[in-house]
N, C-alpha and C positions, 0 to 999 in steps of 0.2 A: 509268493507261492512257497509252500512247505512240502518237503519230500522226506519221507521216513523210510529208512532202510534197515532191515533186520536180517541177521544171519543166524541160522540154527543148524544143529548137527544131530542126526539120529542114525541108528543102524537099521538096515532092512535089506531086502533083495527084491528085484523087480524083473519082469519080463514084459516085452511089448507084444502086440499081436503078431501072429506068425504068418501074416499075409504079405510080407514085404520082400519076398524073394525074387520079385521082378528085377532083373539086373539093370533095367533102365532107371531104377530109383536108388540103386546102391553104387556109390562111388568109393571104391576101395583102392588104396595105394600102400605100397610097402615103404614109401619114402615121403618126405615132406617137400613142398616147393622150396627152391633155393631162396626165394624171397617170401618170408612168412606173411607179408601183406596179402598174399594170395591164398591164405587159409579161409575156410568158410566163415561167413557171417551168420550168427544165430540171433534172432530177434523175435519179439512177439507183438510189435507195434507199440509197446510201452517202454521197453528198454532192450538193449542189445549189446553184443560184444563180438569181437573176432576171435575165433578159436586160437588159443595160445598167445593172444594179444595182451596188452597191458592196460586196457581201458574198458569201462562199462559206461554207456551213455543212456540218458533218460529222455524220453520224448518231451520236447519243449523246454529243456534246461540248457541255457546258453550263458556264457561268460565272456565279457569283453565289451568295450565301448565302440559303438558304430561299426566301422569296417574291421575292427579287431574282434568282433563277436564270433564265437564258434561254440560248438557243443562243449559243455563242461564235463571234463573227464573225471570219473571216479576210478581209483585203482581197481584192477580186475582181480578181486578176491576169489573168483571162481577158477582162476588159472592155477590149478593144483596138479602136482605130479607125485606119483607114488613110486617108491623103490623099497627093496628089501634091505633092512638094516642089520648089519653084523654086529651083534652086541659085544663079541669078544674083542674086537679092535676098533669099534666106533666108526666103521666105514660102511659105505653103500655097496652092496653086491651088484655088479652090472648084470643086466639081463640081455643075453647075447643074441637070441634067435627069435625068429618069427614075430617081428614087430609088424603090426597091421593097423592102418588108420581107415576108418569108414565114416563117410557122410551118408546118413540114411535120409533121403529126401522124403520118402513116404511117411516116416514117423517123425521127421523134424528133429533129429538129434545127431550128434557127433560122438563116435566111440573109437577108442584105441585100446589095443591089447598087446601085452608083451609076455613072452614065455621064457622060462629058464629051465634048461634040461635037467640040471641037478635038482632033484626033489620034485620034478614035474610040476613046477609052480606056474600058474597063469594069473596075471593081473589084468583086469578089464576096468576101464574108466569111461564114463559117459557124461556128457554135459548137454543141457538144452534150456531154452527159454520157454517156460510153460505157456501154452496157448489158452488154457482155461483159467488157471490161476496165474493171470498175466502180470501180476506183481512179483512173480517168483522166477528166479534162476536156480538151476539145480545141478549139482555135481554128484555122481554116484560112483562107488568103487565096489568091485567084487574081487576076492582073492580065492583061488581054488588050487589045491595041491593033491598029489596022488598019495602021499604018505602023511601020517599025523604023529610021528614018533617024537618030534622035537617042537618046541615052541618057536614061533616065527614072529619077528617084529617088522612092521611096515611103517616106513617113514613117509609122512605127507608133507610136502614142501609147497608153500604158497608163493607163487612168483607173480605178485600183483603189480610189479613195475615200480617206477619212481613215485615219490610223493606227488599228490595232485597239485597241479599248477593253477587250477581254476577256483579253488576254495580256500578259505581260512578255516582251520580246524580247531575245535574246542572239545575237550573230553568232559563229558558230564556223566554222572552216575545214576543208574536206575536199575536196581537189582531185578532179575538175575543177569541183566545184559550189560556189556560194555557198550556205551553209546557215544558216538562222536556227533557234534553239531558242526555241520559244514555250511559255510556261507559264501556264495559266489563273490568274487573280488570286485566286480564291476557290473553296473547295469548296462543295458544295450543303448538305451536312449531315455534320458531323464524325463522327457515329456510323456512317454508312454509306459515307462517302467520306473516308478518312483523308488521302489525298494529292491534290494538285492534278494536273490533266491536263497532260501534256507533248506538244507537237507539234513535229516537225522539218520545216522548210520549206527545200527546196533548189532552187536555180535553175541552169540549165545555163550561164548567163552573167549577168554583172552589167550590167543595162541602165542606162546612165547616164541619170539624170533620167527613168526610166521610158519611154524611147523608143528606137527603133532605125530606122536608115535601110537600105533595101533598094535594090539597083541592078538595073535592067533595061537591059542593055547594048545598044549600037548593033548592029543586025542581029538582035535577038531580039524576038519579039512576045509571049512568054508568061513569066510569073513565078508561081511557086507556093511557098507557105510554110506551115509547120505549127508550132503551139505546143502543147505537151502538159504537163498537170499530172497528177501521180499522188499519191495519198494513202493512207496506211495507218498503223495503230497499231504496225506492225513495220517498222523501217527497211529490212530486207532484202526484205520483201514489196513495199514501195514501189519499191525499186530493180529487182527482178525484173519487176514489172509495167511499169515504165518501159522496161526493155530489151526486153520482149516487144512493146510498142507500136512502139518505134523500129526493131526488127528487121524490121518488116513495112512494106510500101509503104503510101502514103496511101490508095490505092484499096482495098486489102485491109482495112485497119483500119476505114475508113468503111463499107464494105459489111458487115463483121461487125456493126457497130452497127445498121445498117438491118435486117439479117437478124434480129436479136433482137427488134426491134419488129414485124417482119412475122410472126414466130412468134406473138407475143401477139395481133395483130389476126386472125390465122387461127384462133385458138382461142377468141376471144370478140369479139362485136360486136353493136351495136344500130344497125340501118340503117333509115332511113326514105326513102321516095320521095315526090316531089311538093312538097318544101319544103327547099331547099338550105341556107338559113340555120339551120333547126332541126337538120338533119343535121350541120352543122358544129359547132353548140353541143353536141350529144350527143357527137360524137367528141372535141371539145376537153375536155369534162368527164371522159370516160373517160381521156384521155391525162394530164391534169394530176393525177388521182388515182393512176393506175397508175405514173406516173414517180416518185412519192415512195415507192413500195414496192420491196422488194429485187429485184434482178435474179435471174431464175430460174436461168439458166446463166451461170457466170462463170469467168474464167481462174483466179482464186484464190477459196478458200472465203469465203463471206459472214461478216461479223462479226455478233454478236447485234444484233437490230433493236430500236430504242428507241421505236417507236410512230408512229402516224399522227396528227399534230397538225392542228388545223382549217385551217391555211394551208399545210401541207406542209413538206417538208424544205428547200425553197429559201428559207424565211423563218423568222424567229424572234427577231430582235434587238429588235423594237419591241413595245410593249404591244398595238398593233393586230394584230400577228402572233400574239397570245396566247403570246408568248415561246417558241414551239415546244413548248409543253406538250401533254399528252394529257388529254382530257376525256371526258365521256360521248358526245361527238360520234362517237368511234371506234366504240363498240359499237352505238349505236342508229341513227346516221345513215349511217355509211359501211360498216360491216362486212357487212350483208346484201348489198350490191352487190359488195364485195371478194370475198366467197365465190363469187359467180358468175364473177368475173374469174379467180380462181385460188385453189383451196382452201388451198394452201400459204401464201399471204399471210395468210389468217385465222389459221392456226396460229401464224405469226410474231407476230401481234398478241396472241394469247392467251398465248404464251410470254413476251412482255414483261410482262404482268400477273403471271404465275406467278413469274417471276424477281425481281419486286419485291414479293412478298407479305409479306416481313418488314417492309418499310416500311409496308404497310397494317396489319399487326398492331401495329406501334409506334404508328401513328395512333390505332388503337382504344384501346390501353392508355393513351395520353397523355390521351385524353378520357374515361377512366373506363369503358371497355367491353372486352369480350373479343372474340375473333375478328379478322376482317380488315375494316377500314374503309378502303376505297380512297380516296385523296385526290381532291378535286375537280379539282386540277391536279397532274399527275405528270410528272417529267422524268427525271433521272439516277438518283436514289436510291429513288424510290417513296414518299418522304415528301411531306407537303403543301407545295406551292410556289405557292399562290395569291398573286397580286399583293397587296402590302400595302394597295392601294386598296380591296380588297373582301373583308374577313375574313368578312362575313356569308355569302357563298356557300360558303366552305370549311366554315363551322360548320353550315350548314343544308341544303345540297343533298346529303343523304345517299343519295339515290336512285341514285347512281352505282354503288354496290356491287351493288344489285339489277339495274341495267342490265347489268352484266357477266354476271350469272347468266342474264339473258334472252338475251343474245347467245350464251352457251354453249349454251343450249337450242336456239336457232335453228340454230347450226352443226351440232349433233348430229342434229337433225331432218333436215337436208339431207344429211348424209354417213353417218350411222349408223356412225361410226368408233368401235368399242367400245374399242380400245386407247387412243385419244385421250381418250375419255370418262373412263377410269380413271386415266390418267397425267397428264392436264392439267386436265380439268374438275373431277374430284372433289377434288383438293387445293385448288382455288380455292373450290368450292362449300362444302366442309366448314367453311372458316373464314368465308366470307361469311355463311352461314346462322346461325352462332353470333353474329356481330355483329348481324345483323338481328333475331334473337330478343331479344338484349340491349336493342335500341333501341326495342322495342315495350312498351307498358304495358297490362296487362289491367284492364279496368274491370268491377268486380263487379256494377254495375247494368245495364250494357248487355250483359254477358257477351261482350264483344268486345275485340280487341286494337286499341289506338289508337297513333298516332304523333304526338307533339307537338313543337312548336318546330322546324319544318322550312320549307324553301323548295322548291317544286316547279320544274318547268321554267320557269314564269312567274316571272321574277326581280323582277317589280314588287311582289310580295307576300311580305313577310318574316314569320318567326315565326308561321306558321300551324299549325293542328292538322288532322290527317287530310287532307292534300293527296291528292286522289283518285288522281292518277297514282302518287304514291309508294306509297300503300297497295296498289294493284293490282300494282305492280311487286314489292313485297315478297311479296305472295301468290303470284305466279308463281315467284319465286325459291325460296320455301319448298317448293313442290310439286316443282320440278325437282331441288332438293337432296335431297329425300326419295327421289325416283326414282333418282337417281344413286347414293345410298348403297345402295339395294337391289341395284343392279347391280354395284357395285365394292367395297363394304365392308359387307356386311350384318351382320357381327359386331362392328363398331366401337363405340366408346363413345358416339358421337353418336346422338341419339334422333330417328330419322326420324319416329316417331309424334308427337313433340313439334312437329316442323316442320309436319307435316300439320295438327296442331291449330291452330297459328298461322295456317296458310293458310285452313282452313275457318272460322275465327272472326275473320278480319281485318275490320275495320269499313270498309265501302265506302259512302261518302256517296251518297245518292240522295234526291231530292226527289219524293215520290210525287204531290204536288199538281200540280207543273209538269212532271212526268215528264222530269227531266233530272238530270245529275250535277253538283252544285255543285263548283267547283274545290277548295274547302276549307271547313272549318267557318266559317260566317258569311258566305260569299260571297253577294252579291246580284246577280241579273241586271242587266246594265247597267254593272257595274264594268269599267273598261278593263284589259286584260292585255297583256303584252309579246309572247307567242308561244304556239304550240300547247302545250296542257297537258292539259286534260280530254278534248279530242277524240282524244288518243292512245290512249284506252281502246279505241276501235274498231280502229284500226290505228295502231301495230303491236302493241298488247298483246292484241288479239283477245278482249276481254272479251265474254262472251255477254250480250246485252241485246235488248230489243224494238226493232223497226224504229223505232217512234215515239220511243223514248228516244234512240236514236242520231241521229235526224234533229233532235230538239230540241237535243241537245248541239251539233251543228254550227250550227244556226240561231242559237242564243244566243251562241255564242262567235265566230262569224264577224263579228258586228256590233260586237264590242268589242275585237278584236285591233288593236293600233295599227299604223299604216302603216309605221312605221320598224322593225318587227319583222324577224327574219331570214328568209331566202329559203325555208328548208325548211318553214316553217309552212304556206305556201300549197300546197305539194306534198302535205302530209298532208290538208288539206281536199280536195284533188282525189281522192286514193285513197279516202277515206271516202265522199265523194259517189258515186264510181263503184260502190262496193260496195252502195250503196243504189239503184243504177240511175238516178241523177239525172245524166245525161251533160252536160246544158247547164251545170249548176252546176260539175261537175268540170272541164269545158273552161275555164270562166272562171278557176278557181284554178290549173289547170295553166299557162295562159298567164301569169297573174300571177306564178307562181312562178319564172319565168326572164326574161321580157321586160324587166323594169326592173332586173334584177340583173346582166346580162351586158354587159360593155363590148364594143362592136362590132368593134374592130380584130382582136383575137386571142382573142375569146370567153372572156376571163378574168372570173371571177365576183367579185362584191362581196357582203359579208355583208348589206348593206342596199341599198335602192333608191337609184338615182342621185339625188343631192341630200342624202343623209344620210351621216354619217361611218360608216365600217365597214371591216372587214378585206378585203384583196385576196387573190385566189386562194383563195376560200372553199370548201374541199373539203366542208365540212358541207352547204352549200347544194347542191352538186353531188350529194352522196349522196342527199339528199331528192328531188331532181329525177329522178335515175335510178331511185330506188325507185318514183316515181309512174309511170314507164314500165313497169318490169318487173312490179311487184306491183299496179299500177293498171290501165293500159290493156291490157297483155298478159294480165292476169287470173291471174297465177301465184300460187299459194298453197301453203305447206308446212304440214303438220300431222302430229302424232304421237299415237298412242293405244296404250298399253302398249308392245309391241315392234314395232308396225307403223307405218311412216312412209309418207306419201303426198304426192305433188305433184298439184295439180289446176289446171285452166285453166278459168276461168269468165268469161263475158261479155267475151271478148277483142274489142278494137276498135282501129282505127287512131288515131293521135294527131290532134288537131284540126289542120286545114290540110294533111293528108297523105292519100295514098291507099294506102300500104302500110307495114307495120312488120315487119321481119325481125330475129329474135334468133338468133344462133348461139352455140354453146358453152354452152348452158343446162345447168346441172349439178344432178344429183340422184342420190344413192345410187350413186356411182362410175360413172355413165353420163353421156353427153353427148347433148343433144337440140337440134333446130332447130324454130323456130316462125315460120311465115309468116302474117301477118294481112293480109287484103286488104279494101279497101272495097267492091268490087263483085263479087268472086269468092269461091269457097270458101277457107277457111283450110287450112293444112297443118301437121300435127305429125309430126315424124320423129325417130327414134332414129339418130343418126349414129355412136354407139359405145356398145355395151353394156359394162358393167363386170363385176365379179366377183359381183354379186348377181343373183338371179332377180327380175325385175320383171314385173308384170302391168298390162295396160291395160284400162280399161273405160269405155265411153261411157254415155249416158243409158239406152239400151235394149239394150245388147249384153252378151254374157257376157264374163267375164274372159278375156283373151288374153295369152299370154306374149310379152314383147317381145324382139326380137333386133335386131342391128345391121341397119339398113336398113328396119326397120318404119316404116310411115307410114300416116296416116289423114287424110282430108279431112273437114272439119267446118264447121258454120256457127254455130249457137247452142248446141250441146250442151256439157254439162260433161264434160270429159275428166279421168279419174283414173288416175294411175300410182302403184302401191303396191308395197311390199315384202311378203314373206311371213315 
């Protein structure tokens, strides 16, 4: 793989659209977080960086052998600071007052400004990862002053960080640019990556000692400056992208970027009224997740996408960033929300799994099994790249293959895309089901299939037998694999009847005396656990059980889940309590699921509560949080029986501390819907765009009615059902 990076500089001035005054999309702070890890992440699905950080990362570029593989770091040449230079004594004049930092979620950019009272000087700086020209990262500077009697010198200092640890660098010449050839130091796995990755880095000028002086001449009050970085695996694509950006004025380029984000927000949104801070947290969560996903409309075609890691594309060098690897977090915690944002993004995530299935087959064969054993951590090759610190999770958390199958079922239930089912889901499921069946053992005494020597989502318990989450996940995977074979390959050699036998005879732990699901064989109530495990049987696995059993599961495990556990655990408690009609309990865990995890300045999430070490920009926690809104308080449920799929809305309610919840761009069966939930008025359900499928609506006591664009119904406590035919 070759990647070409170009840096160019021009002068211009730009403005974005003036429709971003909604405070729910503007995160403004007079100070920075004490820990700069919690600065915003800016990405466009192809490359990303953390504001004021020392790294730029590129989609699919990793360095390191096997478990030492991690995103390959480029220095952050976009990390530039501007100050006033005093020519008389060669010093920087400090700017004392009115420092302001703004993360604009609607337009997708970060901006900071500083003012100096003497001379009335204002310096504004802005950075963003362009969504349309998605090979481009852009820095912009504007200087304005009240008087123009003296010349003014502005110093630009590039704080790119230390030299890259991931690449060998070689300077090569190609006028008019300075070009570096960067080659990753190690391949990830020699069987699947025979050659190291090459990256070309080109600069429009050689900045001496990473700094540049700009002159604002006498008689002039304004200065404008732009710095552009373009990246691609093809040198000529990078150059063409650069030329396309430079051929357009700063206004046009910036507005094109803002327009891309405005299209996204117009097509999907979760808006609350009556609680500005919560509204900002919701919008920030959506933004940080969406920004790591590929741009939908681009100047040049997108490259293959390499997955959505727990901390996003803008991170991945550190262990705390999970090295930029892909986990079960993608399929279970993020993908249900991603599907509602944009169906195409979910397809990209599944394509990543499919394109790396040979690595999963290798993993299975290496450990003595057939089929596809997807690694606990996956990066460039699809082989196991779990950090050497933690071999037990790679060896035992085998539920990830079943998790992928569950996600495939969820996507198909939502879209009923038969072509996708057969072209993408079936090739994955046919190999996953083979591995799952290999990994089970049939006990002649119990007449059941058991799974030994595993670790469930609760990573505090190793080498357990019959982890209940894992067994139920296997059961669901077997059933959907069997269904998919009947639709896509009924005459294949795979035995869907054998898979159904596995599903029907899977051992599911249940304590009939205490009426609850033990987490694993030998688990005793009162044992502390790390995170949500057995409670996931209710949601998202939707295992049918008695009300009392589900309640007991929640009551038993809520009292033993450790406080340092990850954010999404509490969101799952919230959803499950809501489905039991226990709103006060749900409210408690909904609030717990975000209030202690979100840093206040720019609403960046931590994996753990403040005071505990954990990852920054934790998209997994965001995914659980957003699920608790969509599939908890909004009451949205998807289900499929035979060839009929349905979306239902049950017990919809506003979020605690708010008076209205509005969801736009709700997606089901190729149609778009809007849902308005109000605290004191009737709720509204509306079809904003019908798709190619015929859909019917039915309320509690109404007859089925065909849905058309503009169809709407007001409701209070009724259960609404929208189904296919």
